[in-house]
N, C-alpha and C positions, 0 to 999 in steps of 0.2 A: 933473824927474822927480817924481811923485808917489807916496809906496809910503804903502797902503793897508793894513787888513786883517792886522795882523799884530801879534805880541806880544814884549814886551820881558822878559826875567828877566834878574834882573838877582842880582850873587855881593852877600855881606853886608859891612857897610862900603863898597858904592859903588865898591868894588875891581875891578869891572871886570863887563860885561853884552851880551847877548847879541840877538838879534831873531831871532826863530821863524816859521816861515810853514806853509803846509798840511802841509810835509812837511820832515826832518830835510837843510838844505844848500840849500832852495830861494832865499834869499836872495843865496845864492854862485852860484847859476847850475845848482846838479845839480838833474838829475831826480829822478822818484819811486823808482828804484833806486841814488841814491847816485851815478851817475854823473857828472863834470863835463862843463861846453861845452852846456848844453841852455840857457842864457839870453847873448843880446847883452849886455844892459843886467843885471849884479850890483848889489848894496849893496855888497858887500866879499867880497872873499879872502881865504883865508890867508897870511899872511904881511906882509899892507898895515898901516903906520903913518899915524895919524892923528891930529892935535894939537885941540885943541878952542877955537874962537877965543871974542871976546869978544861974540858975537853966539849961544854955544853952539851951534852948526856944526860936525859934524866934517869936517875939512879933509884930506886925503889927503897925508901931503908923504913917501911913500916909503914901501917892501917891502925887508923883508929876509925872506928866502926861506930861511934857514939860521936863521932861529930856531922855527921852528914844530916 
């Protein structure tokens, strides 16, 4: 799936980033009112854990729902 028309906002020093859609939470599947579950295909969810591989892909390696 190709995601287009999104903005990446990064923290100073490369310590994190977020992907912003047309509204808060869009890439996590939230609707315009902040209600989860509006989309079947999401970019990420709270608690998702990723590792970056040698080609720059973020590979989901797990979830930690207690660390959010």
